[in-house]
C-alpha positions as CSV (number, residue, x, y, z in Angstrom):
1,X,91.8,33.0,110.6
2,X,89.6,31.5,107.9
3,X,85.9,30.8,108.5
4,X,85.4,27.4,110.0
5,X,83.5,24.5,108.4
6,X,80.9,22.6,110.4
7,X,82.4,20.1,112.9
8,X,85.1,22.4,114.2
9,X,86.7,23.3,110.8
10,X,86.8,19.8,109.3
11,X,85.2,18.6,106.1
12,X,81.7,17.3,106.6
13,X,80.1,14.9,104.2
14,X,77.4,12.9,106.0
15,X,76.9,9.3,105.1
16,X,78.6,8.2,101.9
17,X,78.7,4.8,100.2
18,X,81.7,2.8,101.5
19,X,83.0,2.1,98.0
20,X,82.9,5.8,96.9
21,X,86.4,6.9,97.9
22,X,88.0,4.0,96.0
23,X,85.9,4.8,92.9
24,X,87.0,8.5,93.0
25,X,90.7,7.6,93.5
26,X,90.6,5.4,90.4
27,X,90.0,8.5,88.3
28,X,91.9,11.0,90.5
29,X,94.9,11.5,88.1
30,X,92.7,11.8,85.0
31,X,90.5,14.4,86.8
32,X,93.6,16.5,87.8
33,X,95.0,16.3,84.3
34,X,91.7,17.4,82.8
35,X,91.5,20.3,85.2
36,X,95.0,21.4,84.4
37,X,94.3,21.4,80.7
38,X,91.1,23.3,81.0
39,X,92.7,25.9,83.3
40,X,95.4,26.5,80.7
41,X,92.8,26.8,78.0
42,X,90.3,28.9,79.8
43,X,92.4,31.1,82.1
44,X,94.9,33.2,79.9
45,X,97.1,34.0,82.9
46,X,98.0,30.4,83.2
47,X,98.3,29.5,79.5
48,X,101.2,29.1,77.1
49,X,104.6,27.3,77.2
50,X,106.2,30.1,79.2
51,X,104.0,29.7,82.2
52,X,105.8,30.9,85.4
53,X,106.3,29.4,88.7
54,X,103.1,30.9,90.1
55,X,101.0,29.2,87.4
56,X,102.6,25.9,88.2
57,X,102.0,26.5,91.9
58,X,98.3,27.0,91.2
59,X,98.2,23.7,89.3
60,X,99.9,21.9,92.2
61,X,97.4,23.5,94.6
62,X,94.5,22.4,92.5
63,X,95.9,18.9,92.5
64,X,96.3,19.0,96.2
65,X,92.7,20.2,96.6
66,X,91.3,17.3,94.5
67,X,93.4,14.8,96.5
68,X,92.3,16.3,99.8
69,X,88.7,16.2,98.7
70,X,88.8,12.5,97.7
71,X,90.6,11.7,101.0
72,X,88.0,13.6,103.0
73,X,85.3,11.4,101.5
74,X,87.0,8.5,103.2
75,X,88.0,10.5,106.3
76,X,85.3,13.1,107.0
77,X,87.3,14.5,109.9
78,X,90.3,15.4,107.7
79,X,91.8,18.7,108.8
80,X,91.7,21.3,106.0
81,X,94.0,23.9,107.6
82,X,97.0,23.0,105.5
83,X,95.0,23.4,102.4
84,X,93.5,26.8,103.4
85,X,97.1,28.0,104.2
86,X,98.1,27.1,100.7
87,X,95.2,29.3,99.3
88,X,96.0,32.1,101.7
89,X,99.5,32.1,100.3
90,X,98.3,32.1,96.8
91,X,96.1,35.2,97.6
92,X,99.1,36.9,99.1
93,X,101.2,36.2,96.0
94,X,98.5,37.7,93.8
95,X,98.5,40.9,95.8
96,X,102.3,41.1,95.9
97,X,102.3,40.9,92.1
98,X,99.8,43.7,91.8
99,X,97.1,41.5,90.3
100,X,93.5,40.8,91.3
101,X,92.0,37.4,92.4
102,X,90.1,36.9,89.1
103,X,92.5,34.4,87.5
104,X,92.7,32.3,90.7
105,X,88.9,32.4,91.1
106,X,88.5,31.4,87.4
107,X,90.8,28.4,87.9
108,X,88.7,27.3,90.8
109,X,85.5,27.7,88.8
110,X,86.9,25.6,86.0
111,X,88.0,22.9,88.4
112,X,84.6,22.8,90.1
113,X,82.8,22.5,86.7
114,X,84.9,19.6,85.7
115,X,84.4,17.9,89.1
116,X,80.7,18.3,88.8
117,X,80.6,17.0,85.3
118,X,82.5,13.9,86.4
119,X,80.2,13.4,89.4
120,X,77.1,13.5,87.3
121,X,78.6,11.2,84.7
122,X,79.6,8.6,87.4
123,X,76.3,8.9,89.1
124,X,74.5,7.8,85.9
125,X,77.1,5.2,85.1
126,X,77.3,3.7,88.6
127,X,73.8,4.2,89.7
128,X,74.5,6.6,92.6
129,X,71.5,7.8,94.4
130,X,70.3,11.4,94.2
131,X,71.2,11.8,97.9
132,X,74.8,10.6,97.3
133,X,75.3,13.0,94.4
134,X,73.8,15.9,96.3
135,X,76.0,15.3,99.4
136,X,79.1,14.9,97.2
137,X,78.5,18.2,95.3
138,X,77.5,20.0,98.5
139,X,80.8,18.9,100.1
140,X,82.8,20.0,97.1
141,X,81.3,23.5,97.1
142,X,81.7,23.8,100.9
143,X,85.4,23.1,100.4
144,X,85.7,25.5,97.5
145,X,84.0,28.2,99.5
146,X,86.4,27.6,102.3
147,X,89.6,27.8,100.2
148,X,88.2,30.8,98.2
149,X,87.7,32.6,101.5
150,X,91.2,31.8,102.5
151,X,92.6,33.2,99.3
152,X,90.6,36.4,99.7
153,X,91.8,36.8,103.3
154,X,95.4,36.2,102.2
155,X,95.0,38.8,99.5
156,X,93.4,41.4,101.8
157,X,96.1,40.9,104.4
158,X,98.9,41.3,102.0
159,X,97.3,44.3,100.4
160,X,97.0,45.9,103.8
161,X,100.7,45.2,104.5
162,X,101.7,46.5,101.1
163,X,99.7,49.7,101.7
164,X,101.4,50.3,105.0
165,X,104.8,49.7,103.5
166,X,104.0,52.0,100.5
167,X,102.8,54.7,102.8
168,X,106.0,54.5,104.9
169,X,108.1,54.8,101.8
170,X,106.1,57.8,100.7
171,X,106.6,59.4,104.1
172,X,110.4,58.9,103.9
173,X,110.4,60.4,100.4
174,X,108.3,63.3,101.5
175,X,110.6,64.1,104.4
176,X,113.6,63.8,102.2
177,X,112.1,66.3,99.7
178,X,111.9,69.0,102.4
179,X,115.1,68.1,104.3
180,X,117.7,70.8,104.7
181,X,120.3,70.2,103.6
182,X,118.9,68.0,100.8
183,X,120.1,64.4,100.7
184,X,120.8,65.0,97.0
185,X,119.1,64.1,93.7
186,X,120.4,60.5,93.6
187,X,119.1,59.7,97.0
188,X,115.7,61.3,96.4
189,X,115.4,59.3,93.1
190,X,116.1,56.0,94.9
191,X,113.4,56.8,97.5
192,X,111.0,57.8,94.7
193,X,111.5,54.5,92.9
194,X,110.9,52.6,96.2
195,X,107.7,54.6,96.8
196,X,106.6,54.1,93.1
197,X,106.5,57.9,92.7
198,X,107.7,59.3,89.4
199,X,110.3,61.9,90.2
200,X,109.4,65.2,88.5
201,X,111.8,68.0,87.4
202,X,110.3,70.4,89.9
203,X,108.1,70.6,93.0
204,X,106.0,73.2,94.8
205,X,105.2,73.1,98.5
206,X,101.8,74.1,99.8
207,X,101.5,75.2,103.5
208,X,98.1,74.6,105.1
209,X,96.5,75.7,108.4
210,X,95.9,72.9,110.9
211,X,92.6,71.1,110.8
212,X,91.8,70.8,107.1
213,X,88.4,69.2,106.5
214,X,88.5,65.5,105.8
215,X,86.7,65.8,102.5
216,X,89.4,68.2,101.3
217,X,92.1,65.6,101.9
218,X,91.2,63.7,98.7
219,X,94.1,64.7,96.5
220,X,95.7,63.3,93.3
221,X,97.9,60.2,94.1
222,X,101.1,62.0,93.2
223,X,100.7,64.6,95.9
224,X,102.6,63.8,99.1
225,X,100.8,65.1,102.2
226,X,102.0,65.8,105.8
227,X,98.6,66.3,107.5
228,X,100.0,65.7,111.0
229,X,102.9,68.2,110.8
230,X,102.7,71.3,113.1
231,X,102.1,73.3,109.9
232,X,100.6,70.7,107.5
233,X,102.0,70.8,104.0
234,X,101.7,69.2,100.5
235,X,104.4,68.3,98.1
236,X,103.1,68.9,94.6
237,X,105.1,67.5,91.6
238,X,105.5,69.9,88.6
239,X,102.9,72.4,89.9
240,X,103.2,74.5,86.8
241,X,102.9,71.5,84.4
242,X,99.8,69.8,82.9
243,X,97.6,67.5,84.8
244,X,97.1,69.7,87.9
245,X,93.5,70.5,87.2
246,X,92.4,68.2,90.0
247,X,94.7,69.8,92.6
248,X,93.5,73.4,92.6
249,X,89.8,72.6,93.3
250,X,91.0,70.5,96.2
251,X,93.0,73.4,97.6
252,X,89.9,75.7,97.3
253,X,88.0,73.1,99.3
254,X,90.6,73.3,102.0
255,X,90.3,77.1,102.0
256,X,93.3,79.1,103.2
257,X,96.5,77.8,101.7
258,X,99.9,79.2,100.7
259,X,101.6,77.9,97.5
260,X,105.4,78.2,97.6
261,X,107.6,78.9,94.6
262,X,108.3,76.1,92.1
263,X,111.8,74.8,92.7
264,X,114.1,72.0,91.6
265,X,113.6,68.6,93.2
266,X,116.4,69.1,95.7
267,X,115.1,72.5,97.0
268,X,111.8,71.6,98.5
269,X,112.8,73.1,101.8
270,X,113.1,76.5,100.1
271,X,109.6,76.3,98.7
272,X,108.2,75.1,102.0
273,X,109.9,77.9,104.0
274,X,108.4,80.6,101.8
275,X,105.0,79.0,101.7
276,X,105.0,79.0,105.5
277,X,106.0,82.7,105.5
278,X,103.1,83.4,103.2
279,X,100.7,81.5,105.5
280,X,102.0,83.7,108.4
281,X,101.0,86.8,106.5
282,X,97.6,85.3,105.8
283,X,97.1,84.6,109.5
284,X,98.2,88.2,110.4
285,X,95.6,89.5,107.9
286,X,98.3,90.9,105.5
287,X,97.4,88.6,102.7
288,X,93.9,87.4,101.7
289,X,92.4,84.4,103.5
290,X,89.8,81.9,102.4
291,X,91.7,80.5,99.4
292,X,95.1,79.6,98.1
293,X,97.6,82.4,97.7
294,X,100.8,82.1,95.6
295,X,104.1,83.4,96.9
296,X,105.1,84.4,93.4
297,X,102.3,87.0,93.4
298,X,103.2,88.5,96.8
299,X,107.0,89.0,96.7
300,X,107.1,92.5,98.2
301,X,105.2,91.6,101.4
302,X,107.2,88.4,101.7
303,X,110.5,90.2,101.3
304,X,109.4,92.7,103.9
305,X,108.4,90.0,106.3
306,X,111.8,88.3,105.9
307,X,113.5,91.7,106.7
308,X,110.8,92.9,109.2
309,X,113.2,93.3,112.1
310,X,115.6,95.4,109.9
311,X,112.7,97.4,108.4
312,X,111.3,98.2,111.8
313,X,114.6,99.3,113.2
314,X,115.4,101.6,110.3
315,X,111.9,102.9,109.5
316,X,112.4,106.0,111.7
317,X,115.5,107.1,109.8
318,X,113.7,106.7,106.4
319,X,110.1,107.6,107.2
320,X,110.8,109.9,110.2
321,X,108.7,112.9,109.0
322,X,105.7,110.6,108.4
323,X,106.1,108.6,111.6
324,X,106.1,111.8,113.6
325,X,102.5,112.6,112.5
326,X,99.4,111.5,114.4
327,X,98.0,108.2,113.2
328,X,94.9,109.8,111.6
329,X,97.1,111.9,109.4
330,X,99.9,109.4,108.9
331,X,97.9,106.6,107.5
332,X,96.3,108.3,104.5
333,X,99.6,109.9,103.5
334,X,101.5,106.7,103.7
335,X,98.9,104.8,101.8
336,X,98.7,107.5,99.1
337,X,102.4,107.7,98.6
338,X,102.7,103.9,98.3
339,X,99.9,103.6,95.8
340,X,101.3,106.6,93.8
341,X,104.7,104.9,93.5
342,X,103.1,101.5,92.7
343,X,101.1,103.3,89.9
344,X,104.2,104.5,88.2
345,X,104.0,108.1,89.6
346,X,100.6,108.5,88.0
347,X,98.2,110.4,90.2
348,X,95.1,109.5,88.1
349,X,95.7,105.8,88.4
350,X,96.5,106.1,92.1
351,X,93.2,108.0,92.7
352,X,91.3,105.2,90.9
353,X,92.9,102.6,93.1
354,X,92.3,104.5,96.3
355,X,88.7,105.5,95.2
356,X,89.4,109.2,95.9
357,X,89.6,112.3,93.8
358,X,92.7,113.0,91.8
359,X,93.1,116.4,93.4
360,X,93.1,114.7,96.8
361,X,96.1,112.6,95.7
362,X,97.9,115.6,94.5
363,X,97.2,117.5,97.7
364,X,98.6,114.7,99.8
365,X,101.7,114.4,97.6
366,X,102.3,118.1,98.1
367,X,101.9,117.7,101.9
368,X,104.5,114.8,101.8
369,X,106.9,117.0,99.9
370,X,106.5,119.8,102.4
371,X,107.2,117.4,105.3
372,X,110.3,115.8,103.7
373,X,111.7,118.6,101.7
374,X,111.1,116.6,98.5
375,X,113.3,113.7,99.6
376,X,110.7,111.0,98.7
377,X,110.6,112.1,95.1
378,X,114.2,111.1,94.5
379,X,114.8,108.0,92.4
380,X,117.6,106.7,94.6
381,X,116.3,104.4,97.3
382,X,112.8,104.2,95.8
383,X,112.7,100.4,96.2
384,X,113.7,100.7,99.9
385,X,111.0,103.4,100.3
386,X,108.3,101.2,98.8
387,X,109.2,98.3,101.0
388,X,109.1,100.5,104.1
389,X,105.8,102.0,103.1
390,X,104.4,98.6,102.4
391,X,105.5,97.4,105.8
392,X,104.0,100.6,107.4
393,X,100.6,100.2,105.7
394,X,100.3,96.4,105.7
395,X,101.4,95.9,109.2
396,X,99.0,98.5,110.6
397,X,101.8,100.6,111.9
398,X,100.4,103.5,109.9
399,X,97.3,103.5,112.2
400,X,99.1,103.0,115.5
401,X,100.0,105.7,117.9
402,X,103.4,107.3,117.5
């Protein structure tokens, strides 16, 4: 509701000369025409021959405002609610068109300036008292304040409604981007247009732990967020493209986060699934916490996680001789063999990575050869072996009791 005027929301003028309303009506049409001309000249949005329906609506409303004001001089109890509703509607239309209220406010300012000029001119010409002129101008500005407030309230109300609708469209788009199966490129594009979201060629999904700090939720507008999901996530358009400089500092403020692979627009579910797998590894201490990790940089542990049940069931057949050792002996041998294979069979590099002497590496490799009969030195099945060793070391099984 708009703010009330004195006297229960009705125009209040005090005592006015009886002949004043008739004098004002004599010049009503001329005043309206002058206001319309000045509005077209001074407010660019309402100028030109191609003025739209909205500009004409503003002019009609200004005319109605002047007519109401003159009538209220004769009838101080005139109800202004119809007029304020007109201005609320104008404010709503401005918001719906994505404009501000400046043009409407400028039109009202121009109209009030013309009205005041005419009042002063008539006051000198007709000998009005200073009190009459003061009451007349005060009443005018009270009315203008009332309708300006109505326009602002209509504008704010419509903006709130538009924001709610836009957020709902963004949520529908976000859900479609991670749906499995995907609704298809055409359907996603239609949702993107409705949400005013430029559809990119690719997306990347970011999985987040629950309870991200509020300050870290300030993200670029193009990022679609699901903060209330069981595992919160973000949809990032073109994560490898330009313009993402603002995103990565925001992710660092969040702390732990897992960035899924970059995928085509219709494969967001794939990126989200792997991002959540990576977050699981972070929570289990198998990937570093405290900052964003990229799936593309941790393919081996992710692949092992995806096949963890199979790896665990077959580890005995592949790693049997190592698994039979006591944990204190098993762990350094498994870690050394894995690092040696990751270093391209280079004992010097492996020693540097493990922070031990090169001869210690060579001793452990000989011990492994003795246990396995040299089976682990074969090229066949080396990838399988590295996945098994990675699972053994990263999962902590190398340190558990046999």
